[in-house]
HTML snippet that shows the backbone in 3Dmol.js (N, CA, C, O; Angstrom):
<script src="https://3Dmol.org/build/3Dmol-min.js"></script>
<div id="view" style="width:600px;height:400px;position:relative"></div>
<script>
const pdb = `
ATOM      1  N   MET A   1       1.051  -0.925   0.261  1.00  0.00           N
ATOM      2  CA  MET A   1      -0.318   0.275   0.273  1.00  0.00           C
ATOM      3  C   MET A   1       1.154   1.123  -0.115  1.00  0.00           C
ATOM      4  O   MET A   1       2.305   0.788   0.161  1.00  0.00           O
ATOM      5  N   PHE A   2       0.695   2.274  -0.816  1.00  0.00           N
ATOM      6  CA  PHE A   2       1.329   3.447  -1.112  1.00  0.00           C
ATOM      7  C   PHE A   2       0.730   4.470  -0.903  1.00  0.00           C
ATOM      8  O   PHE A   2      -0.356   4.640  -1.457  1.00  0.00           O
ATOM      9  N   PHE A   3       1.107   5.156  -0.297  1.00  0.00           N
ATOM     10  CA  PHE A   3       0.252   6.927   0.163  1.00  0.00           C
ATOM     11  C   PHE A   3       0.900   7.676  -0.669  1.00  0.00           C
ATOM     12  O   PHE A   3       0.180   8.649  -0.444  1.00  0.00           O
ATOM     13  N   GLY A   4       1.623   8.066  -1.425  1.00  0.00           N
ATOM     14  CA  GLY A   4       1.971   8.897  -2.447  1.00  0.00           C
ATOM     15  C   GLY A   4       3.789   9.501  -2.192  1.00  0.00           C
ATOM     16  O   GLY A   4       4.390  10.173  -3.031  1.00  0.00           O
ATOM     17  N   THR A   5       4.242   9.151  -1.151  1.00  0.00           N
ATOM     18  CA  THR A   5       5.481   9.428  -0.803  1.00  0.00           C
ATOM     19  C   THR A   5       6.451   7.957  -1.078  1.00  0.00           C
ATOM     20  O   THR A   5       6.210   6.781  -0.809  1.00  0.00           O
ATOM     21  N   LYS A   6       7.301   8.433  -1.549  1.00  0.00           N
ATOM     22  CA  LYS A   6       8.286   7.544  -1.845  1.00  0.00           C
ATOM     23  C   LYS A   6       9.095   6.607  -0.586  1.00  0.00           C
ATOM     24  O   LYS A   6       9.574   5.501  -0.840  1.00  0.00           O
ATOM     25  N   ASP A   7       9.166   7.288   0.906  1.00  0.00           N
ATOM     26  CA  ASP A   7       9.252   6.458   1.678  1.00  0.00           C
ATOM     27  C   ASP A   7       8.354   5.857   2.564  1.00  0.00           C
ATOM     28  O   ASP A   7       8.463   5.469   3.726  1.00  0.00           O
ATOM     29  N   LYS A   8       7.528   5.868   1.831  1.00  0.00           N
ATOM     30  CA  LYS A   8       6.261   5.391   2.612  1.00  0.00           C
ATOM     31  C   LYS A   8       5.498   4.020   1.953  1.00  0.00           C
ATOM     32  O   LYS A   8       4.654   4.028   1.056  1.00  0.00           O
ATOM     33  N   ASP A   9       5.911   3.140   2.488  1.00  0.00           N
ATOM     34  CA  ASP A   9       5.730   1.710   1.804  1.00  0.00           C
ATOM     35  C   ASP A   9       4.692   0.833   2.870  1.00  0.00           C
ATOM     36  O   ASP A   9       5.197  -0.037   3.581  1.00  0.00           O
ATOM     37  N   VAL A  10       3.571   1.044   2.922  1.00  0.00           N
ATOM     38  CA  VAL A  10       3.008   0.442   4.198  1.00  0.00           C
ATOM     39  C   VAL A  10       2.592  -1.077   3.759  1.00  0.00           C
ATOM     40  O   VAL A  10       2.147  -1.241   2.623  1.00  0.00           O
ATOM     41  N   ARG A  11       2.718  -2.092   4.567  1.00  0.00           N
ATOM     42  CA  ARG A  11       1.819  -3.632   4.263  1.00  0.00           C
ATOM     43  C   ARG A  11       0.572  -3.631   5.083  1.00  0.00           C
ATOM     44  O   ARG A  11       0.750  -3.283   6.250  1.00  0.00           O
ATOM     45  N   LEU A  12      -0.555  -3.916   4.769  1.00  0.00           N
ATOM     46  CA  LEU A  12      -1.676  -4.285   5.401  1.00  0.00           C
ATOM     47  C   LEU A  12      -1.770  -5.719   5.452  1.00  0.00           C
ATOM     48  O   LEU A  12      -1.250  -6.343   4.527  1.00  0.00           O
ATOM     49  N   THR A  13      -2.395  -6.402   6.454  1.00  0.00           N
ATOM     50  CA  THR A  13      -3.005  -7.592   6.491  1.00  0.00           C
ATOM     51  C   THR A  13      -4.594  -7.895   5.289  1.00  0.00           C
ATOM     52  O   THR A  13      -5.356  -7.002   4.916  1.00  0.00           O
ATOM     53  N   ASP A  14      -4.642  -8.582   5.120  1.00  0.00           N
ATOM     54  CA  ASP A  14      -6.056  -8.748   4.312  1.00  0.00           C
ATOM     55  C   ASP A  14      -7.248  -8.005   4.795  1.00  0.00           C
ATOM     56  O   ASP A  14      -8.125  -7.464   4.121  1.00  0.00           O
ATOM     57  N   LYS A  15      -7.095  -8.093   6.378  1.00  0.00           N
ATOM     58  CA  LYS A  15      -8.399  -7.725   7.310  1.00  0.00           C
ATOM     59  C   LYS A  15      -8.212  -6.380   7.137  1.00  0.00           C
ATOM     60  O   LYS A  15      -9.281  -5.771   7.182  1.00  0.00           O
ATOM     61  N   GLN A  16      -7.238  -5.680   6.952  1.00  0.00           N
ATOM     62  CA  GLN A  16      -7.282  -4.274   7.531  1.00  0.00           C
ATOM     63  C   GLN A  16      -7.455  -3.810   5.536  1.00  0.00           C
ATOM     64  O   GLN A  16      -8.019  -2.801   5.113  1.00  0.00           O
ATOM     65  N   TYR A  17      -6.857  -4.776   4.774  1.00  0.00           N
ATOM     66  CA  TYR A  17      -7.258  -3.504   3.640  1.00  0.00           C
ATOM     67  C   TYR A  17      -8.875  -4.099   2.956  1.00  0.00           C
ATOM     68  O   TYR A  17      -9.458  -3.623   1.982  1.00  0.00           O
ATOM     69  N   LYS A  18      -9.260  -5.099   3.701  1.00  0.00           N
ATOM     70  CA  LYS A  18     -11.229  -5.295   3.717  1.00  0.00           C
ATOM     71  C   LYS A  18     -11.718  -4.077   3.891  1.00  0.00           C
ATOM     72  O   LYS A  18     -12.379  -3.324   3.176  1.00  0.00           O
ATOM     73  N   ASN A  19     -10.990  -3.964   5.680  1.00  0.00           N
ATOM     74  CA  ASN A  19     -12.164  -2.602   6.382  1.00  0.00           C
ATOM     75  C   ASN A  19     -11.699  -1.311   5.496  1.00  0.00           C
ATOM     76  O   ASN A  19     -12.589  -0.480   5.316  1.00  0.00           O
ATOM     77  N   LEU A  20     -10.267  -0.996   4.847  1.00  0.00           N
ATOM     78  CA  LEU A  20     -10.164   0.122   4.325  1.00  0.00           C
ATOM     79  C   LEU A  20     -10.960   0.555   2.956  1.00  0.00           C
ATOM     80  O   LEU A  20     -11.163   1.743   2.706  1.00  0.00           O
ATOM     81  N   VAL A  21     -11.382  -0.468   2.117  1.00  0.00           N
ATOM     82  CA  VAL A  21     -11.794  -0.886   0.815  1.00  0.00           C
ATOM     83  C   VAL A  21     -13.118  -1.001   0.980  1.00  0.00           C
ATOM     84  O   VAL A  21     -13.826  -0.548   0.082  1.00  0.00           O
ATOM     85  N   GLY A  22     -13.755  -1.628   2.159  1.00  0.00           N
ATOM     86  CA  GLY A  22     -15.172  -2.172   2.235  1.00  0.00           C
ATOM     87  C   GLY A  22     -15.747  -1.105   2.131  1.00  0.00           C
ATOM     88  O   GLY A  22     -16.317  -1.245   1.049  1.00  0.00           O
ATOM     89  N   SER A  23     -16.001  -0.132   2.494  1.00  0.00           N
ATOM     90  CA  SER A  23     -17.046   1.514   2.527  1.00  0.00           C
ATOM     91  C   SER A  23     -16.834   2.182   1.406  1.00  0.00           C
ATOM     92  O   SER A  23     -17.261   3.313   1.173  1.00  0.00           O
ATOM     93  N   MET A  24     -16.110   1.443   0.613  1.00  0.00           N
ATOM     94  CA  MET A  24     -15.719   2.414  -0.577  1.00  0.00           C
ATOM     95  C   MET A  24     -16.906   2.232  -1.856  1.00  0.00           C
ATOM     96  O   MET A  24     -17.400   1.108  -1.956  1.00  0.00           O
ATOM     97  N   SER A  25     -17.119   2.725  -2.302  1.00  0.00           N
ATOM     98  CA  SER A  25     -17.967   2.768  -3.965  1.00  0.00           C
ATOM     99  C   SER A  25     -17.144   1.881  -4.818  1.00  0.00           C
ATOM    100  O   SER A  25     -15.921   1.778  -4.720  1.00  0.00           O
ATOM    101  N   LYS A  26     -18.051   1.112  -5.842  1.00  0.00           N
ATOM    102  CA  LYS A  26     -16.675   0.655  -6.935  1.00  0.00           C
ATOM    103  C   LYS A  26     -16.053   1.753  -7.689  1.00  0.00           C
ATOM    104  O   LYS A  26     -15.060   1.520  -8.378  1.00  0.00           O
ATOM    105  N   LYS A  27     -16.415   2.598  -7.635  1.00  0.00           N
ATOM    106  CA  LYS A  27     -15.939   3.814  -8.264  1.00  0.00           C
ATOM    107  C   LYS A  27     -14.657   3.993  -7.467  1.00  0.00           C
ATOM    108  O   LYS A  27     -13.612   3.893  -8.109  1.00  0.00           O
ATOM    109  N   GLU A  28     -14.592   4.200  -6.391  1.00  0.00           N
ATOM    110  CA  GLU A  28     -13.758   4.614  -5.600  1.00  0.00           C
ATOM    111  C   GLU A  28     -12.622   3.726  -5.564  1.00  0.00           C
ATOM    112  O   GLU A  28     -11.439   3.973  -5.800  1.00  0.00           O
ATOM    113  N   ARG A  29     -13.197   2.628  -5.223  1.00  0.00           N
ATOM    114  CA  ARG A  29     -12.274   1.401  -5.352  1.00  0.00           C
ATOM    115  C   ARG A  29     -11.409   1.400  -6.682  1.00  0.00           C
ATOM    116  O   ARG A  29     -10.207   1.633  -6.804  1.00  0.00           O
ATOM    117  N   LYS A  30     -12.193   1.127  -7.485  1.00  0.00           N
ATOM    118  CA  LYS A  30     -11.321   1.431  -8.465  1.00  0.00           C
ATOM    119  C   LYS A  30     -10.256   2.301  -9.058  1.00  0.00           C
ATOM    120  O   LYS A  30      -9.310   2.092  -9.818  1.00  0.00           O
ATOM    121  N   GLU A  31     -10.864   3.608  -8.292  1.00  0.00           N
ATOM    122  CA  GLU A  31     -10.182   4.999  -8.961  1.00  0.00           C
ATOM    123  C   GLU A  31      -8.405   4.457  -7.365  1.00  0.00           C
ATOM    124  O   GLU A  31      -7.261   4.570  -7.806  1.00  0.00           O
ATOM    125  N   PHE A  32      -8.525   4.122  -6.288  1.00  0.00           N
ATOM    126  CA  PHE A  32      -7.736   3.579  -5.402  1.00  0.00           C
ATOM    127  C   PHE A  32      -6.857   2.519  -5.970  1.00  0.00           C
ATOM    128  O   PHE A  32      -5.644   2.710  -5.880  1.00  0.00           O
ATOM    129  N   ASP A  33      -7.311   1.364  -6.576  1.00  0.00           N
ATOM    130  CA  ASP A  33      -6.587   0.755  -7.228  1.00  0.00           C
ATOM    131  C   ASP A  33      -5.658   1.049  -7.921  1.00  0.00           C
ATOM    132  O   ASP A  33      -4.529   0.616  -7.685  1.00  0.00           O
ATOM    133  N   ARG A  34      -6.008   2.088  -9.227  1.00  0.00           N
ATOM    134  CA  ARG A  34      -5.438   2.169  -9.818  1.00  0.00           C
ATOM    135  C   ARG A  34      -4.481   3.408  -9.340  1.00  0.00           C
ATOM    136  O   ARG A  34      -3.516   3.302 -10.096  1.00  0.00           O
ATOM    137  N   LYS A  35      -4.305   4.232  -8.708  1.00  0.00           N
ATOM    138  CA  LYS A  35      -3.370   5.063  -8.005  1.00  0.00           C
ATOM    139  C   LYS A  35      -2.675   4.310  -7.097  1.00  0.00           C
ATOM    140  O   LYS A  35      -1.574   4.756  -6.775  1.00  0.00           O
ATOM    141  N   GLN A  36      -2.988   3.422  -6.668  1.00  0.00           N
ATOM    142  CA  GLN A  36      -1.856   2.160  -5.882  1.00  0.00           C
ATOM    143  C   GLN A  36      -1.020   1.595  -6.841  1.00  0.00           C
ATOM    144  O   GLN A  36       0.193   1.688  -6.654  1.00  0.00           O
ATOM    145  N   GLU A  37      -1.530   0.901  -8.054  1.00  0.00           N
ATOM    146  CA  GLU A  37      -0.848   0.852  -9.212  1.00  0.00           C
ATOM    147  C   GLU A  37       0.165   1.307  -9.797  1.00  0.00           C
ATOM    148  O   GLU A  37       1.146   0.624 -10.091  1.00  0.00           O
ATOM    149  N   GLN A  38      -0.011   2.903 -10.101  1.00  0.00           N
ATOM    150  CA  GLN A  38       0.725   3.576 -10.755  1.00  0.00           C
ATOM    151  C   GLN A  38       1.805   4.159  -9.804  1.00  0.00           C
ATOM    152  O   GLN A  38       2.921   4.447 -10.237  1.00  0.00           O
ATOM    153  N   LEU A  39       1.377   4.369  -8.196  1.00  0.00           N
ATOM    154  CA  LEU A  39       2.660   4.131  -7.081  1.00  0.00           C
ATOM    155  C   LEU A  39       3.747   3.336  -7.479  1.00  0.00           C
ATOM    156  O   LEU A  39       4.910   3.504  -7.847  1.00  0.00           O
ATOM    157  N   ARG A  40       2.754   2.162  -7.225  1.00  0.00           N
ATOM    158  CA  ARG A  40       3.830   1.004  -7.128  1.00  0.00           C
ATOM    159  C   ARG A  40       4.469   0.656  -8.396  1.00  0.00           C
ATOM    160  O   ARG A  40       5.369  -0.181  -8.336  1.00  0.00           O
ATOM    161  N   ARG A  41       4.099   1.255  -9.773  1.00  0.00           N
ATOM    162  CA  ARG A  41       4.947   1.546 -11.080  1.00  0.00           C
ATOM    163  C   ARG A  41       6.165   2.870 -10.817  1.00  0.00           C
ATOM    164  O   ARG A  41       7.357   2.791 -11.114  1.00  0.00           O
ATOM    165  N   GLU A  42       5.610   3.821 -10.309  1.00  0.00           N
ATOM    166  CA  GLU A  42       6.517   4.731 -10.064  1.00  0.00           C
ATOM    167  C   GLU A  42       8.079   4.315  -9.237  1.00  0.00           C
ATOM    168  O   GLU A  42       9.224   4.584  -9.600  1.00  0.00           O
ATOM    169  N   ILE A  43       7.657   3.649  -8.148  1.00  0.00           N
ATOM    170  CA  ILE A  43       8.049   3.364  -7.046  1.00  0.00           C
ATOM    171  C   ILE A  43       9.407   2.555  -7.857  1.00  0.00           C
ATOM    172  O   ILE A  43      10.597   2.805  -7.663  1.00  0.00           O
ATOM    173  N   GLU A  44       8.962   1.756  -8.596  1.00  0.00           N
ATOM    174  CA  GLU A  44       9.708   0.342  -9.516  1.00  0.00           C
ATOM    175  C   GLU A  44      10.863   0.954 -10.329  1.00  0.00           C
ATOM    176  O   GLU A  44      12.028   0.567 -10.413  1.00  0.00           O
ATOM    177  N   GLU A  45      10.024   2.404 -11.125  1.00  0.00           N
ATOM    178  CA  GLU A  45      10.947   2.816 -12.393  1.00  0.00           C
ATOM    179  C   GLU A  45      12.320   3.236 -11.387  1.00  0.00           C
ATOM    180  O   GLU A  45      13.484   2.896 -11.599  1.00  0.00           O
ATOM    181  N   ASP A  46      11.782   4.121 -10.175  1.00  0.00           N
ATOM    182  CA  ASP A  46      12.989   4.803  -9.501  1.00  0.00           C
ATOM    183  C   ASP A  46      13.914   4.025  -8.728  1.00  0.00           C
ATOM    184  O   ASP A  46      14.870   4.573  -8.178  1.00  0.00           O
ATOM    185  N   ARG A  47      13.642   2.409  -8.615  1.00  0.00           N
ATOM    186  CA  ARG A  47      14.390   1.701  -8.352  1.00  0.00           C
ATOM    187  C   ARG A  47      15.251   1.358  -9.314  1.00  0.00           C
ATOM    188  O   ARG A  47      16.428   1.220  -8.981  1.00  0.00           O
ATOM    189  N   LEU A  48      14.898   1.163 -10.596  1.00  0.00           N
ATOM    190  CA  LEU A  48      15.702   0.751 -11.749  1.00  0.00           C
ATOM    191  C   LEU A  48      16.580   1.583 -12.536  1.00  0.00           C
ATOM    192  O   LEU A  48      17.475   1.203 -13.291  1.00  0.00           O
ATOM    193  N   LEU A  49      16.135   3.038 -12.209  1.00  0.00           N
ATOM    194  CA  LEU A  49      17.173   3.998 -12.520  1.00  0.00           C
ATOM    195  C   LEU A  49      18.181   4.512 -11.746  1.00  0.00           C
ATOM    196  O   LEU A  49      19.322   4.874 -12.033  1.00  0.00           O
ATOM    197  N   GLY A  50      17.474   4.479 -10.558  1.00  0.00           N
ATOM    198  CA  GLY A  50      18.828   4.561  -9.428  1.00  0.00           C
ATOM    199  C   GLY A  50      19.867   3.451 -10.028  1.00  0.00           C
ATOM    200  O   GLY A  50      20.882   3.896 -10.565  1.00  0.00           O
ATOM    201  N   TRP A  51      19.606   1.470  -9.950  1.00  0.00           N
ATOM    202  CA  TRP A  51      20.582   0.553 -10.007  1.00  0.00           C
ATOM    203  C   TRP A  51      21.117   1.158 -11.261  1.00  0.00           C
ATOM    204  O   TRP A  51      22.157   1.765 -11.006  1.00  0.00           O
ATOM    205  N   LEU A  52      20.737   1.226 -12.731  1.00  0.00           N
ATOM    206  CA  LEU A  52      21.139   1.449 -13.779  1.00  0.00           C
ATOM    207  C   LEU A  52      22.145   2.720 -13.693  1.00  0.00           C
ATOM    208  O   LEU A  52      23.172   2.822 -14.364  1.00  0.00           O
ATOM    209  N   GLU A  53      21.608   3.805 -12.620  1.00  0.00           N
ATOM    210  CA  GLU A  53      23.092   4.569 -12.382  1.00  0.00           C
ATOM    211  C   GLU A  53      24.436   4.395 -11.870  1.00  0.00           C
ATOM    212  O   GLU A  53      25.576   4.609 -12.280  1.00  0.00           O
ATOM    213  N   PHE A  54      23.816   3.866 -10.680  1.00  0.00           N
ATOM    214  CA  PHE A  54      24.800   2.449  -9.943  1.00  0.00           C
ATOM    215  C   PHE A  54      25.769   1.540 -10.674  1.00  0.00           C
ATOM    216  O   PHE A  54      26.902   1.236 -10.298  1.00  0.00           O
ATOM    217  N   GLU A  55      25.167   1.166 -11.740  1.00  0.00           N
ATOM    218  CA  GLU A  55      25.932   0.246 -12.220  1.00  0.00           C
ATOM    219  C   GLU A  55      26.929   1.290 -13.729  1.00  0.00           C
ATOM    220  O   GLU A  55      27.807   0.725 -14.381  1.00  0.00           O
ATOM    221  N   ASP A  56      26.558   2.671 -13.972  1.00  0.00           N
ATOM    222  CA  ASP A  56      27.113   3.379 -15.068  1.00  0.00           C
ATOM    223  C   ASP A  56      28.483   4.046 -13.931  1.00  0.00           C
ATOM    224  O   ASP A  56      29.435   4.677 -14.389  1.00  0.00           O
ATOM    225  N   GLU A  57      28.327   3.768 -12.552  1.00  0.00           N
ATOM    226  CA  GLU A  57      29.274   4.279 -12.013  1.00  0.00           C
ATOM    227  C   GLU A  57      30.153   3.878 -11.466  1.00  0.00           C
ATOM    228  O   GLU A  57      31.098   4.529 -11.021  1.00  0.00           O
ATOM    229  N   LEU A  58      29.924   2.388 -11.396  1.00  0.00           N
ATOM    230  CA  LEU A  58      30.568   1.463 -11.078  1.00  0.00           C
ATOM    231  C   LEU A  58      31.867   0.762 -12.504  1.00  0.00           C
ATOM    232  O   LEU A  58      32.883   0.068 -12.464  1.00  0.00           O
ATOM    233  N   ASP A  59      30.950   1.546 -13.766  1.00  0.00           N
ATOM    234  CA  ASP A  59      31.566   1.114 -14.981  1.00  0.00           C
ATOM    235  C   ASP A  59      32.317   1.967 -15.229  1.00  0.00           C
ATOM    236  O   ASP A  59      33.044   1.723 -16.191  1.00  0.00           O
ATOM    237  N   ASP A  60      32.514   3.295 -14.547  1.00  0.00           N
ATOM    238  CA  ASP A  60      33.104   4.559 -15.225  1.00  0.00           C
ATOM    239  C   ASP A  60      34.748   4.299 -13.894  1.00  0.00           C
ATOM    240  O   ASP A  60      35.796   4.941 -13.965  1.00  0.00           O
ATOM    241  N   MET A  61      34.472   3.370 -13.008  1.00  0.00           N
ATOM    242  CA  MET A  61      35.737   3.713 -12.153  1.00  0.00           C
ATOM    243  C   MET A  61      37.282   2.619 -12.964  1.00  0.00           C
ATOM    244  O   MET A  61      38.412   2.696 -12.482  1.00  0.00           O
TER     245      MET A  61
END
`;
const viewer = $3Dmol.createViewer("view");
viewer.addModel(pdb, "pdb");
viewer.setStyle({}, {cartoon: {color: "spectrum"}});
viewer.zoomTo();
viewer.render();
</script>
């Protein structure tokens, strides 16, 4: 579960997740899931770019 900042990756139990999304409408839940996926992709992309920069620095040594 991501909350919009790159340092906040919060893990929820299944029960906590169900409590969180249980009161949402289908539209709200769909938007929530879409936003979570978008944040996950951005974080993965940042990690990959960081790793590639690190490898470039090692190659330059």
